[in-house]
C-alpha positions as CSV (number, residue, x, y, z in Angstrom):
1,M,99.3,171.7,6.8
2,S,99.6,169.4,3.8
3,L,101.3,170.5,0.8
4,T,97.7,170.6,-1.2
5,T,96.3,172.8,1.6
6,A,99.2,175.2,1.7
7,I,99.2,175.7,-2.2
8,K,95.4,176.0,-1.9
9,R,95.9,178.8,0.6
10,E,98.6,180.8,-1.2
11,Y,96.6,180.7,-4.3
12,T,93.4,182.2,-2.3
13,Y,96.0,184.9,-1.3
14,V,97.7,185.7,-4.4
15,T,94.7,185.9,-6.7
16,T,92.6,187.6,-3.9
17,I,95.4,190.4,-4.0
18,V,95.7,190.7,-7.6
19,R,91.9,191.0,-8.0
20,T,92.0,193.8,-5.6
21,L,95.0,195.6,-7.0
22,W,93.0,195.3,-10.2
23,L,90.3,197.1,-8.8
24,L,92.5,199.8,-7.0
25,R,94.1,200.6,-10.2
26,L,92.3,204.0,-10.5
27,V,92.6,204.8,-6.8
28,K,95.4,207.1,-6.7
29,P,95.6,210.7,-4.6
30,N,94.8,213.0,-7.4
31,A,92.1,210.9,-9.1
32,T,88.8,212.2,-9.0
33,R,86.6,209.1,-9.6
34,S,84.9,208.7,-6.2
35,I,81.7,206.6,-5.1
36,V,79.6,209.5,-6.8
37,D,80.8,208.0,-10.0
38,I,80.2,204.7,-9.0
39,V,76.6,204.9,-8.0
40,E,75.9,207.5,-11.0
41,G,77.5,204.5,-13.2
42,Q,75.1,202.1,-11.4
43,A,72.3,204.0,-11.8
44,A,72.8,204.6,-15.8
45,K,73.6,200.9,-16.3
46,R,71.0,199.1,-13.8
47,P,68.5,202.1,-12.9
48,D,65.9,199.5,-11.9
49,N,68.0,197.1,-9.8
50,A,67.2,197.5,-6.1
51,A,69.8,199.8,-4.2
52,L,68.3,200.0,-0.7
53,L,66.0,198.1,1.2
54,Y,64.4,199.1,4.5
55,L,61.4,198.1,6.2
56,D,59.0,197.5,3.2
57,Q,60.5,200.0,0.9
58,V,62.8,199.4,-2.0
59,M,64.7,202.1,-3.6
60,T,66.4,201.8,-6.7
61,Y,69.8,203.0,-7.9
62,G,67.8,205.3,-10.1
63,Q,65.7,206.5,-7.3
64,M,68.8,206.5,-4.8
65,N,70.5,208.7,-7.1
66,A,67.5,211.4,-7.8
67,R,67.0,211.3,-4.2
68,A,70.8,212.2,-3.7
69,N,70.3,214.9,-6.7
70,R,67.4,216.3,-4.6
71,Y,70.0,216.8,-1.6
72,A,72.7,218.3,-3.9
73,H,70.3,221.1,-5.1
74,W,69.1,221.7,-1.7
75,A,72.6,221.9,-0.3
76,L,73.0,224.4,-3.3
77,S,70.2,226.6,-2.3
78,A,71.4,226.4,1.4
79,G,75.0,227.7,0.2
80,I,76.3,224.5,0.9
81,G,79.6,223.9,-1.3
82,R,83.1,222.7,-1.8
83,G,85.0,222.3,1.3
84,D,81.7,223.1,3.5
85,C,81.1,220.7,6.5
86,V,77.6,219.4,7.2
87,A,77.1,217.3,10.3
88,L,74.4,214.2,9.6
89,L,72.9,212.7,12.7
90,M,70.1,210.1,11.6
91,E,69.5,206.8,12.5
92,N,69.8,203.8,9.7
93,R,67.6,204.4,6.9
94,P,68.0,205.4,3.2
95,D,68.0,209.2,3.3
96,Y,71.2,208.9,5.6
97,I,73.0,207.6,2.6
98,C,71.0,209.8,0.1
99,A,72.3,212.6,2.3
100,W,75.9,212.2,2.4
101,L,75.7,211.0,-1.6
102,G,73.9,214.4,-2.4
103,L,76.6,216.5,-0.5
104,F,79.4,214.6,-2.3
105,K,77.8,215.6,-5.6
106,V,78.2,220.0,-4.7
107,G,81.9,218.8,-3.3
108,A,81.0,218.8,0.4
109,Q,82.3,217.1,3.3
110,V,80.2,215.5,6.1
111,A,80.4,214.6,9.8
112,L,79.1,211.0,10.8
113,I,77.6,211.7,14.3
114,N,77.1,208.8,16.4
115,T,73.8,208.7,17.4
116,N,74.2,207.5,21.1
117,L,76.0,210.7,22.2
118,M,74.0,213.4,23.8
119,G,74.6,216.5,25.6
120,A,78.3,218.0,25.8
121,A,79.7,214.9,23.7
122,L,77.3,215.6,21.2
123,S,77.9,219.0,21.2
124,H,81.4,218.6,21.1
125,S,81.5,216.5,18.2
126,I,79.7,218.7,15.7
127,G,81.7,221.5,17.1
128,I,85.2,220.3,16.2
129,S,83.7,219.6,12.5
130,G,83.2,223.3,12.2
131,A,79.8,222.2,10.8
132,K,77.5,225.4,10.3
133,H,74.5,223.1,9.1
134,A,73.2,220.0,10.6
135,I,71.0,217.2,9.0
136,V,69.0,215.3,11.7
137,G,66.5,212.9,11.5
138,A,63.1,213.7,13.2
139,E,63.6,210.5,15.5
140,L,67.0,212.6,17.2
141,A,65.4,216.0,16.8
142,S,64.9,216.2,20.7
143,Q,68.4,214.8,21.5
144,F,70.0,217.5,19.4
145,R,68.2,220.4,20.5
146,D,69.1,219.5,24.2
147,A,72.9,219.6,23.3
148,P,74.8,222.5,24.7
149,F,76.0,224.0,22.0
150,E,78.0,227.3,21.8
151,Q,77.0,228.0,18.4
152,M,74.3,225.8,17.3
153,P,74.2,225.1,13.6
154,T,71.4,225.6,11.1
155,E,68.8,222.9,11.7
156,W,67.5,220.7,9.0
157,I,65.3,218.2,10.0
158,E,64.3,215.3,7.9
159,G,61.4,213.3,8.5
160,E,57.5,213.8,9.1
161,G,56.9,217.6,9.3
162,G,60.6,218.5,8.9
163,N,61.9,221.6,7.4
164,L,64.5,219.7,5.3
165,S,61.6,217.3,4.1
166,A,59.7,220.0,2.8
167,Q,62.8,221.8,1.0
168,L,63.6,218.2,-0.5
169,A,60.1,217.7,-2.0
170,N,60.5,221.0,-4.0
171,M,64.1,220.2,-5.4
172,P,64.6,218.6,-9.0
173,E,65.7,215.1,-9.5
174,G,68.4,215.8,-12.3
175,H,72.0,216.0,-12.3
176,P,73.4,219.0,-10.4
177,G,76.4,219.5,-12.9
178,K,79.8,218.2,-12.2
179,E,81.1,221.6,-12.2
180,H,80.1,222.1,-8.4
181,R,82.6,219.5,-7.2
182,A,85.6,220.2,-9.7
183,G,88.7,220.0,-8.1
184,V,87.8,217.4,-5.6
185,T,90.1,214.8,-5.9
186,L,90.4,211.4,-4.0
187,K,92.9,213.2,-1.2
188,D,90.3,215.3,-0.1
189,R,88.3,214.9,2.9
190,A,84.9,213.0,2.8
191,F,84.0,212.3,6.1
192,Y,84.6,213.0,9.8
193,I,84.1,209.6,11.5
194,Y,84.4,210.0,15.3
195,T,86.6,207.5,17.5
196,S,87.0,207.8,21.3
197,G,90.2,208.6,22.6
198,T,91.9,209.2,26.1
199,T,90.8,212.7,26.1
200,G,87.3,212.2,27.6
201,M,85.5,213.4,24.4
202,P,85.4,211.7,21.0
203,K,88.2,212.7,18.2
204,A,87.2,213.5,14.8
205,A,89.0,211.1,12.3
206,N,90.3,212.4,8.8
207,F,88.6,210.0,6.2
208,S,89.2,210.7,2.7
209,H,87.6,209.9,-0.5
210,L,91.0,207.9,-1.2
211,R,90.7,205.7,2.0
212,M,87.1,205.1,1.4
213,M,87.9,204.0,-2.2
214,F,90.5,201.9,-1.1
215,M,88.5,200.3,1.6
216,M,85.7,199.4,-0.4
217,S,88.0,198.0,-3.1
218,G,89.6,195.8,-0.5
219,F,86.4,194.2,0.4
220,V,85.1,193.8,-3.2
221,G,88.1,192.2,-4.0
222,A,88.0,189.6,-1.4
223,L,84.1,189.0,-1.3
224,R,83.4,189.1,-5.2
225,P,80.1,190.7,-4.9
226,R,77.7,190.3,-7.9
227,E,74.6,192.5,-8.8
228,T,72.3,189.5,-7.6
229,D,73.8,189.9,-4.4
230,R,71.7,191.3,-0.9
231,L,73.6,192.7,1.7
232,Y,72.2,193.0,5.1
233,D,73.5,195.6,7.2
234,T,72.4,195.7,10.9
235,L,75.6,197.9,11.8
236,P,75.3,201.6,12.4
237,L,75.9,203.9,9.3
238,Y,78.1,206.5,11.3
239,H,80.8,203.8,11.9
240,S,83.3,202.7,8.9
241,T,81.8,198.8,9.1
242,G,78.3,199.5,8.5
243,G,78.7,202.8,6.7
244,V,81.8,202.4,4.5
245,C,82.6,198.7,4.2
246,A,79.1,197.4,3.4
247,V,78.1,200.5,1.3
248,G,81.2,199.8,-1.0
249,I,80.2,195.9,-1.2
250,A,76.8,196.7,-2.7
251,F,77.5,199.7,-4.5
252,F,80.6,198.7,-6.5
253,S,78.8,195.7,-7.8
254,G,75.3,196.8,-8.2
255,A,73.8,194.9,-5.5
256,G,71.2,195.5,-2.9
257,L,72.0,197.1,0.4
258,I,69.5,195.9,3.0
259,L,69.2,198.5,6.2
260,K,68.2,197.6,9.7
261,R,67.5,200.6,12.0
262,K,69.0,198.7,14.9
263,F,70.5,195.3,15.4
264,S,67.8,192.9,16.7
265,A,68.6,189.3,17.6
266,H,64.7,188.3,17.5
267,E,64.2,189.9,13.8
268,F,68.0,188.9,12.4
269,W,67.1,185.6,10.5
270,P,63.6,186.3,9.9
271,D,64.8,189.5,8.1
272,I,67.7,187.2,6.4
273,H,65.2,184.9,4.8
274,K,62.5,188.0,4.0
275,Y,65.1,189.9,1.7
276,G,66.8,186.9,0.5
277,A,70.1,188.4,2.0
278,T,73.2,186.5,0.5
279,M,75.6,188.5,2.9
280,F,75.7,189.8,6.1
281,E,78.3,192.2,8.2
282,Y,79.0,191.1,12.0
283,I,80.8,192.6,14.8
284,G,81.9,190.0,17.6
285,E,79.0,191.0,20.0
286,L,76.3,190.4,17.2
287,A,77.6,186.7,16.6
288,R,77.6,186.5,20.2
289,Y,73.8,187.5,20.5
290,L,72.8,185.1,17.6
291,L,74.7,182.2,19.4
292,N,72.7,182.8,22.5
293,A,69.4,182.8,21.2
294,P,67.0,179.8,21.2
295,P,67.5,177.8,17.8
296,S,64.9,178.3,15.3
297,P,64.4,176.4,11.8
298,L,65.3,180.1,10.6
299,D,68.9,179.6,11.6
300,R,69.3,177.5,8.2
301,G,67.9,177.3,4.6
302,H,68.8,180.7,4.3
303,K,70.6,182.1,1.1
304,I,73.9,183.1,2.7
305,R,76.8,182.6,0.9
306,A,79.3,184.7,2.7
307,I,79.6,187.1,5.7
308,T,82.1,189.6,6.8
309,G,83.1,191.4,10.0
310,N,85.6,191.7,13.0
311,G,85.7,190.7,16.4
312,L,84.3,186.8,15.9
313,R,86.4,185.2,18.8
314,P,88.0,181.9,18.3
315,E,86.2,180.2,20.9
316,I,82.7,180.8,19.0
317,W,83.9,180.7,15.4
318,K,83.2,177.0,14.4
319,Q,80.0,176.9,16.4
320,F,78.8,180.1,15.0
321,Q,79.7,178.8,11.3
322,D,78.1,175.2,12.0
323,R,74.8,176.2,13.4
324,F,74.1,178.6,11.2
325,A,75.9,177.1,7.9
326,I,77.7,179.9,6.9
327,P,80.0,178.8,4.1
328,R,82.3,181.4,4.3
329,I,83.8,184.0,7.0
330,V,85.9,186.6,5.9
331,E,87.2,188.1,9.3
332,F,89.1,191.6,9.1
333,Y,91.1,193.9,11.2
334,G,91.5,197.6,10.6
335,S,90.4,200.8,12.1
336,T,88.6,204.1,10.9
337,E,91.9,206.3,11.5
338,G,94.6,203.6,11.3
339,N,96.6,202.4,8.3
340,V,96.9,198.5,9.7
341,S,94.2,196.3,7.5
342,M,94.2,192.9,7.2
343,L,91.6,190.3,5.8
344,N,91.5,186.7,6.5
345,Y,90.7,185.4,3.0
346,D,90.8,181.6,3.6
347,G,88.8,181.3,6.8
348,T,91.6,180.1,9.1
349,V,89.6,180.2,12.4
350,G,90.2,182.8,14.8
351,A,92.8,184.9,12.7
352,V,91.7,188.6,11.7
353,G,94.1,188.7,8.6
354,R,97.2,187.6,7.3
355,V,100.4,189.1,6.0
356,P,102.5,186.2,4.2
357,D,106.3,187.0,3.9
358,Y,106.2,187.8,0.4
359,L,103.6,190.5,0.7
360,E,105.3,192.4,3.7
361,W,106.3,194.9,1.3
362,M,103.1,196.0,0.6
363,L,101.5,195.5,3.7
364,P,104.0,196.9,6.2
365,S,102.4,195.5,9.5
366,R,104.5,194.4,12.4
367,V,104.1,193.3,15.9
368,I,106.5,194.7,18.3
369,R,107.3,194.5,22.2
370,F,105.3,196.2,24.6
371,D,105.1,196.8,28.2
372,V,102.0,196.6,29.6
373,E,102.7,198.3,32.7
374,S,104.3,201.6,31.1
375,E,101.9,201.0,27.9
376,M,104.8,201.4,25.5
377,P,106.9,199.8,23.5
378,V,110.1,198.1,24.7
379,R,113.0,199.4,22.6
380,G,116.6,197.8,22.7
381,P,119.9,199.3,23.5
382,D,119.9,201.0,20.1
383,G,116.9,202.9,20.9
384,L,114.8,201.0,18.2
385,C,111.7,198.7,19.0
386,I,112.1,195.0,19.0
387,E,109.9,193.2,16.6
388,C,108.2,190.1,18.5
389,A,108.9,186.4,17.3
390,P,106.0,184.4,16.4
391,D,103.5,183.9,18.6
392,E,105.1,186.6,21.0
393,I,102.3,189.0,22.1
394,G,102.9,192.8,21.5
395,E,101.6,195.8,20.2
396,T,100.8,195.9,16.3
397,V,101.9,199.0,14.1
398,G,101.5,199.7,10.5
399,G,104.4,201.5,8.4
400,I,103.3,205.0,7.3
401,S,103.8,205.7,3.8
402,S,102.6,207.7,0.5
403,R,101.0,204.7,-0.9
404,P,97.2,204.3,-1.0
405,G,96.2,202.8,2.2
406,R,99.6,203.2,4.1
407,G,99.1,206.8,4.8
408,F,98.0,208.1,8.3
409,E,95.1,210.9,7.8
410,G,94.8,211.5,11.3
411,Y,92.4,213.7,13.5
412,N,91.6,217.4,13.0
413,N,93.6,217.8,15.8
414,K,97.2,217.6,15.1
415,A,98.1,216.7,18.7
416,D,95.9,214.0,18.7
417,S,97.5,212.6,15.4
418,E,100.8,212.7,16.9
419,K,100.1,210.6,19.8
420,K,99.2,207.9,17.5
421,I,102.5,208.2,15.4
422,L,105.6,205.9,16.9
423,R,109.0,207.0,15.3
424,D,112.5,205.6,14.9
425,V,110.7,202.1,15.0
426,F,113.0,200.1,13.0
427,K,115.4,202.6,11.8
428,K,116.0,206.3,12.6
429,G,113.6,208.5,11.1
430,D,111.1,205.9,10.3
431,A,107.1,206.5,11.3
432,W,104.7,203.7,12.1
433,F,101.2,204.1,13.1
434,R,100.3,202.7,16.8
435,T,97.0,200.7,16.6
436,G,96.4,200.5,20.3
437,D,96.0,196.6,19.9
438,L,97.6,193.6,21.1
439,M,98.5,190.8,18.8
440,R,100.4,187.6,17.8
441,H,101.4,186.2,14.7
442,D,102.3,182.9,13.6
443,A,105.1,181.6,11.2
444,H,102.6,181.3,8.6
445,G,101.8,185.1,8.9
446,Y,98.2,185.2,10.4
447,F,97.6,187.6,12.8
448,Y,95.6,187.0,16.1
449,F,93.8,189.9,18.2
450,V,94.7,189.3,22.1
451,D,93.0,192.7,23.9
452,R,93.4,196.7,23.6
453,V,96.0,198.5,25.4
454,G,95.5,202.1,26.8
455,D,92.8,204.0,27.9
456,T,90.2,202.8,25.6
457,F,88.3,199.6,25.5
458,R,85.6,198.3,23.4
459,W,81.7,197.2,24.8
460,K,79.0,196.5,22.8
461,G,80.8,197.4,19.6
462,E,81.9,200.7,20.6
463,N,84.9,202.3,21.6
464,V,84.8,203.7,25.5
465,S,86.7,206.3,26.7
466,T,87.9,206.0,30.4
467,G,88.0,209.6,30.1
468,E,84.7,210.5,29.2
469,V,83.3,208.0,31.8
470,G,85.6,209.3,34.7
471,A,84.6,212.9,33.9
472,A,80.9,211.9,34.3
473,L,81.6,210.3,37.6
474,S,83.8,213.0,38.8
475,A,80.7,215.0,38.4
476,V,78.8,213.2,40.8
477,P,78.0,214.2,44.5
478,G,80.3,212.2,46.9
479,I,82.7,210.7,44.2
480,L,85.9,212.1,45.4
481,E,88.3,209.7,42.7
482,S,87.6,207.4,40.0
483,N,89.7,204.9,38.2
484,V,87.6,203.4,34.9
485,Y,88.8,200.6,33.3
486,G,87.3,197.2,31.0
487,V,87.0,193.9,32.8
488,A,86.4,190.7,30.7
489,V,82.9,188.8,31.3
490,P,83.2,185.2,30.5
491,G,80.7,184.8,27.5
492,M,80.9,188.5,26.3
493,D,83.1,190.2,23.7
494,G,85.1,193.0,24.5
495,R,84.9,194.4,28.3
496,A,82.5,195.4,30.5
497,G,83.2,199.1,32.1
498,M,84.2,199.3,35.7
499,A,85.0,202.3,38.0
500,A,86.8,201.8,41.2
501,L,85.4,204.9,43.4
502,V,86.6,206.8,46.4
503,V,83.7,208.3,47.9
504,N,82.4,210.2,51.2
505,G,79.0,210.7,53.2
506,D,77.5,212.4,50.2
507,F,77.8,209.4,47.8
508,N,74.3,208.2,47.2
509,L,74.3,204.7,44.9
510,D,70.9,205.0,44.2
511,D,71.3,208.2,42.3
512,L,74.2,207.1,40.2
513,P,72.4,205.3,37.2
514,P,70.1,208.3,36.2
515,R,73.3,210.5,36.2
516,M,75.1,207.9,34.3
517,K,72.3,208.0,31.7
518,A,72.0,211.5,31.5
519,R,75.9,211.9,30.5
520,L,76.8,208.4,29.1
521,A,76.0,206.6,26.2
522,H,74.3,203.3,27.3
523,Y,77.4,201.0,26.5
524,A,79.7,203.8,28.3
525,R,78.2,203.2,31.7
526,P,80.0,201.2,34.3
527,I,78.7,197.8,35.0
528,F,80.7,197.3,37.8
529,L,81.5,199.5,40.8
530,R,84.4,198.7,43.4
531,L,84.3,201.2,46.3
532,S,88.0,201.5,47.7
533,P,89.7,203.3,50.5
534,R,92.2,204.8,48.2
535,L,93.8,204.5,44.7
536,D,97.0,203.4,43.6
537,V,99.1,205.8,41.5
538,T,102.5,205.5,40.0
539,G,105.6,207.9,40.5
540,T,103.9,210.3,38.2
541,F,100.9,210.1,39.6
542,K,99.2,207.9,36.7
543,Q,96.4,205.8,38.5
544,R,97.5,202.0,38.1
545,K,94.7,200.0,36.3
546,V,96.8,196.6,35.6
547,D,96.2,195.1,39.1
548,L,92.4,196.1,39.0
549,V,92.2,195.0,35.7
550,R,93.7,191.7,36.8
551,E,91.6,191.7,39.9
552,G,88.3,192.1,38.0
553,F,85.2,191.8,39.7
554,N,85.4,188.7,41.8
555,P,84.0,189.4,45.6
556,L,85.8,186.1,46.8
557,T,89.2,187.6,45.9
558,I,88.8,191.6,46.4
559,A,87.9,192.8,50.1
560,D,86.2,196.1,48.5
561,P,82.6,196.3,48.5
562,L,81.5,195.4,44.8
563,Y,78.1,196.4,43.2
564,F,76.7,195.5,39.5
565,L,74.3,197.3,37.2
566,E,71.4,194.8,37.6
567,P,70.1,194.6,33.7
568,E,66.6,194.5,34.7
569,G,66.1,197.0,37.2
570,G,68.7,199.4,36.2
571,K,70.0,199.8,39.6
572,Y,73.6,199.0,41.5
573,E,73.2,196.0,43.6
574,R,75.4,194.5,46.0
575,L,77.8,191.8,44.0
576,T,77.7,189.0,46.2
577,A,79.2,185.2,45.4
578,D,76.1,183.7,44.4
579,R,75.6,186.9,41.8
580,H,78.9,186.7,40.3
581,A,78.5,182.9,39.9
582,D,75.0,184.1,37.9
583,I,77.0,186.4,35.8
584,V,80.3,183.9,35.1
585,E,77.8,180.9,34.4
586,G,75.4,183.0,32.1
587,R,72.4,183.3,33.9
588,I,72.6,187.3,34.3
589,K,73.6,188.5,30.7
590,F,74.3,192.4,29.8
């Protein structure tokens, strides 16, 4: 690296950090200025600026704030106030944001429910939030009603003919009054955002107003959005990437947020041109889908000036950037519940972020040696963890402190929270957050993602709990044992679900797809099956996954019968050498 390049790199990092710190000057635990104040300020300053664009609708900042006020007045009429939690189950559209914004105006909290959940997983997610009311999009009403609630929350349907829609129509658009959220500070919970764990059911991560403001400020500092920008958001609003990061980039600057109900590779670039988008958010799979689509004149000639997201793999980074003429890519790393946050400000290919030596005091993220077999960090003779050398792969951990962005807010279940904390790491008594991610960092401080560890893997941009999948499989007649894990598929991001099964004569392969469809979200259903005579376990009766993951799904090296979920027919078919070649060489896509 030349001296000029090194100087430019450091200048980029220092100026971005300074800009972000300036934005964070008011983000303190006891402060009261939240996203509500940001939006109300934009509505007063630029009421006619487009805030939300959806289909052929344009909602200005003034209109969005007025709609949120209607939700606030409705909440008060329903007896919802400070500290109450309301579940929100709705697909991407303007009312999603107006709903939680209005609830914040009266001091309430919101549980953002994954729209893919169904059955027991759906009722569990709402149940652990303590929500007594649920705002449900009309498009998901039957899914909500079919869930087996122990105590069903009051149902409020938003959409054509919905009882909430009728109530909102009669509510005033004026400000409900700040007294209704008096005493709410940034340290109070704003959302429950759900993440999959090893218990088989989603976990509710605490997400405070402080964390929201910190996260939003970081992206604004990195991307420097302007009020003339328009950010295209196809990611689900129930996740922090699409529902917090993207929202903050737009609302902090008075820019427009373009909402898409669901991602479509066919409609992506036409939408970018149609709405005049200047930015968009991505995940790795989104980038892969766009690259796999046939070339189009709309691939270029757009107004995109910067994009941000995570999971853009090094092997497609330059190809993606060159094909679609993307001037700037800001890759980031983070998680809903974690305290390890990084941004790759200068676009170094493949890096998820950078922590220079001179910023380690402010961003204490480290990579420690990790034993893949035991799935635990390696400790030295003194009982402390061992930091990895440059380019050595280990688990990334983040130091827990009281500084904004460095705390660990945990889950609503204290036992789940404790499992994510590693103690006595570099000195006795310290505490660090376990990311569950294997990374390496180089001599310049750049971090590179390697893989997930533990019982959760990512597929289709979602975390898949092996416990949840295993529980669904155990209910199928004829399945005696199951071991669920993720396997790498060439040309695909994340890991596809695979299950090694021990079965008896009652097992019917044709019955499995409909059973999985009834129990699991589409991304959690096993793609590959391996029928084994027995499953190996450790001395403590824990199932071994390491060898299974390494062996993958190659019928040329595995004697056990293998099957794959044929994407067109939706049935499991025998995985032959020819079909394996079709998958590996990209002729069969999942």
